[in-house]
C-alpha positions, -999 to +999 in steps of 0.1 A: -741-729-190-720-721-163-712-685-156-689-676-131-684-640-111-641-628-102-642-602-074-615-594-052-594-575-072-584-544-073-548-513-067-521-520-040-485-517-036-456-548-045-455-568-012-491-568-009-519-588-010-555-597-026-578-622-024-599-628-055-631-648-050-651-667-080-686-680-071-704-702-101-739-698-112-745-736-103-732-760-083-723-787-113-690-767-114-684-783-086-678-818-109-646-799-122-607-789-116-615-753-116-587-724-118-574-689-120-558-679-154-544-640-162-544-617-191-514-593-186-517-561-205-511-569-241-501-605-234-523-636-239-541-656-211-522-672-190-526-705-166-517-693-127-532-723-106-556-755-107-579-772-083-594-806-085-630-815-073-612-830-045-587-795-036-556-810-051-537-775-065-513-766-087-492-733-095-476-721-128-440-714-114-442-677-113-466-675-085-455-710-066-449-704-025-472-666-030-503-680-043-527-699-027-561-717-043-584-733-027-624-738-029-654-742-015-676-767-030-706-761-013-703-725-017-698-726-051-672-705-046-633-709-055-608-685-043-572-674-046-550-657-019-523-642-032-493-633-015-462-608-016-477-592-051-452-581-080-456-556-108-455-584-128-488-604-113-507-570-126-532-587-150-568-594-159-580-620-131-605-651-147-608-683-133-628-714-156-632-750-163-592-757-164-603-781-196-621-744-210-585-730-209-574-764-226-595-769-250-592-734-262-630-722-253-630-686-261-661-684-229-645-663-207-666-637-182-658-600-170-624-608-152-614-589-123-581-560-128-556-569-105-526-534-097-496-535-088-483-505-086-461-481-065 
């Protein structure tokens, strides 16, 4: 089983930026589409962005134009650059394979907290 460790979250003011990182425990994850997902307080987990093993990205509508997903397969790492943050971006952010999300997997890591507030 591949394990993921998310980092980079924190408290920022509206309009600020953060870069999240996700490091995998083994290189096999590089074969799969990866994604960032978030769970706002009191809500279900939702898709933020995905990126294929070849580097093709897709974004959920609320983050288009503000967030950028990327990956460095040599480092077993996926990134999420978040700009122009809004209070509604406040959530715990997780990374995982996209298959885990679409299949309803219950296997998720600790995530990293992003709080956007004045």
